[in-house]
N, C-alpha and C positions, 0 to 999 in steps of 0.2 A: 636381336631378341633380348639381351640383357638389358640394354638400353631403353627398349620399350617397356620392360618390367619395371625398371627403375622410375620411368615416367608415370607409370600406372600407379605405383606405390605412392609417389610424390603427390600425384593428383588426389588420391584417395585421402591421403593425411591433410591436406588442405581443405578439402571438402568437410572432413569431419572436425577439423578445428574451427571452421566457419560455422558449422552447426552448433558447436559448443558455445561459441560467444554469442550466438543468435540467442540460445536458450537462456543465458544469464540475463539477456535483455527482455525476456518475456514478461508479459504482464502477470501479475499476481493479484489475487483478490483478498480483501479484508471486509469485516462486517462492522457496522456501526449502528448502536441502538441508542436513541435519544430519549433519555428518561429526566430531561432537565426542566420539563414544564412548560416549555415554549418551543417554537420553531427555531431550528439552528441551522447555520451555513456550515459544511465541513469540507475541508480541502484535503486531498491527498498529494503527496510529493514523492518523487522517486526516492529509493532507498539511500542514495548517496548525494542527494541535493541538499547541501548545507546552506544554501542561500534562502530558502523558504520564500522564494519570490514569485515563481511561476508555477501554480498548481498543476499537476498531472490531471487531476479530475476535481470539479466542485460539484456538490450536491446540497440541496436544502432538505433538511429532515424534520418532519413534524413530530410533535410530542408523542412519545409512546411508539413511534415509528422506528423501522429499521432499513438500512440500504446496504447492499453490496457495492463496494467501492474498489477501484483499481490503481496500481501505479506499476513502474518498472522495478522489478526486484533488484537488479543489477547484481546478481549473484549473492545478495545478503539475505533475501527471503522475507523482507519486511517492507511496509511502507511508513512513511512519516505521515502524521496527520496534524492539522491545525484546525482549531475552531475559529470562526470568523465572528468576533464579537466587538463590541466597541471597546474602547481602551479602559472605560470605567468598570466594566464588567470582567476584564482579564481575557484570558484564552487558554487554550491547551496547545502544547507543542510535544509530541511524544511518538514513539515507534509502536506499530502493531505487526505482529508476526503474521505470516502467509496463512490464509483461510482461518484466522481467529477473529473473535469478538472484542470490541471495546464498548462498555456501557458509560455513556456520557451522564452525569447526574446534575451537572451545572455547566455554565459556560466555561468555568475555570477549574473544573474537577471531574474526575472520573473514578471508576472502579471497574473490577473484573477485566483488567487489561489482559489480553491474549487468552481469553476463556476458550473452551472448544465448542461450547453449547450457546444458544441464544439466551442472554439474560433476561430477567423479567424486571419490570419498572416498579413492582410491588415492593 
């Protein structure tokens, strides 16, 4: 009886720990507002992706438009983003917290990072 109880407790702990590690890998969402004056490509990367090589998600965002984007939060609660612009125009590499907005004003500049409400392009 005690042996069975110990097995039950160990099984429950194992299942709980697997659930916690899965939640740390859950998708999180961020919001990107393009106020740059032209269409822009934006990539998201997982929170701990230091290589910036393989985007988790890529979207093209028109001027004055916004998009919801995702990445794996990896227990950090934020996504890395990168604007995909030609080298002559520069780019943005930054982090945005879960459920927050970033307002991109040019290919290489932004405002209102981690805002709670959708920014205006005015």
